[in-house]
N, C-alpha and C positions, 0 to 999 in steps of 0.2 A: 504494500500500500504506500501511497505517496505521503510525504510529510505535509502537515497542515500549513507549515510556513511557506511552502512552495506554491500552494494553491491560493492562499489569501494574499491580497496585495498589502504592502506595508502602508501604514497610516499616512506617512508623508513621503512622497516621491522625491528622490534626490535629483537635482538638476545635473546634467552632464556638463563637464567643462568644455568650453568652446575650443574648436580645433584652430590652432594658430598656423597660418601658412608659413612655410619655410622660405627664406629669401632665396631667390634664384640668381645664379651667376651666369651672365651671358659672356661667352668668350668667342672671340673670332679666331678661326684657324687660318694661318697663313702657310702656304706651301713652303717646304724647306728650300733653302737656297741650293741651286744646282751646283754640284761639285764635279770635279773631273772624273771621279769614279762613281757613277750612279749605278745602282743595282736595278735590274729590270723588275718591274712590278709584277705582282702575282697575276694580275689580269693579262698582262702582255705575255707572260710565261705560258699561261694556260691556252691563250689563243694561238700562240706559235706551236705549242705541243699538239693541240687539237688539229690544226691545219696540216701538220706533218703526218699525224696518224691517219687522218681521214684520207689523205692523198695515197697512203699505202693501202688503205682498205678499198679505195676505188679502183686501183689497178687490178687487172684480172689475176686471180689467185691461181697459181699452178699447183697441182698436186705434188706430193713428194716425188722425187725423181723416179720415174718408172724404170724398173730393172730391165736390162736388155734381154732379148729373147734367149741368147746363149746362156746368160746367167740363170734365167728361170729354168731352162732345161738341165743345166748342170746341178743346181740345187735340188731340183725335183728328183733327179736320178740318185743323188746322195741320200735323200730322205727315203726313197723307195728301197735302197739297199739297206738302210738302217732298220726299216720296218721288217723287211724279210729276215734279216739276221736276228732281230730281237724276238720275233714271234716263233722262230724256229728253235730257239734255245730251250734246253731242258729245264724243267722247273726246279731241279735239284742243283743246277749250275750256280756256283757262288757269285757269278758276275751278273745274274739276271737283274737284280735291283739297280745296279749302276747302269746297265744297258737300257733299262726302261726309263730311268731318270734322264739319260742322255737323249733317248728317243723323244721323250716328252718335251725337252728343251728345244731340240731341233725342229720338231713338228710345230710347236707353238711359235717359234720364230718364223718358220715358213708360212704358216697361216697368217700371222700378223703382217708379214711383208707383202703377200700377194692377194689377200682377200679384198683389198680396196681398189685394186687395179681393174678398171672396167674392161680393158682389152683382154684380160685373162678369164673373166667370169664366164664367158660363153664357151670356153675351150673344154673339150672332152677330158683332156688330161687333168685340168684343174678340178673339174667336177668330181671325177673318180678319185683323184688323190685326196681331195678334201673329205669325201665320204669315207674313204678308208682310214684316214687319220682320225676322223671323228669316232669311228667304231673302235679303233685301237685305244685311243686315249680314254674313251668312255669305259671300256672294259677295265683298263688298269686303274682308273679312278674309282670305279665301283668295287672291284674285287681285290685290289692290291697288286703290287708289282710282281709277286711270285705266283699268282694264280694263272694257270694255263688257259689259253684261249680255246673255247670249245671248237670242235672240228668244223661244224657248220659255219660259224663266224669266221674261222681262220680261212676256210675255202673261199668265202665271199670276199674277204680282205685281199687274199692273194689274186683272185680274179680281177678285182678292181685295180690292183697294182699292175697286173699284166696289161689291162686295157689302157691304163694311164701311160704305161711305158710305150706301148704301140702307138698311141696317139702322139706322144712326144716325138717319136721317130718320124712320124708323118707331118710334124709341124702343127699339130692341132692342140 
């Protein structure tokens, strides 16, 4: 419940003290005298920076330097050989884990390098290679580096590798 003193008004209201205005000081600003070494102002700096940056944005952007066709063929053949050697290893081989790690590193770099090149996306070799690498890396990610690849999946991967290699030799 509320206190009775809060509800009932006091018998004599107190008057509030009047607000006294504070004196205002008017100052005039004069620009500093120009010296021999004046620093550029912030506004000028930003306008120059913006004009330089917008000029570079307006220029046509070129994609990362496209790899040459010979380089693509060479690197794709290297990855094909790594995939074949890695999936043919025995699961009891002590070097399986390092071979799988090396294969994952090289396949990731191959995919990162070539998946954004529009000239390669339509190639049969790229499509089959990408599909095979996806199957191999998905298997090793899901089941671990020492898990053997099932025969059906292994046959499909090797078939895609063969198709990709034939397409590379034909320039596709």
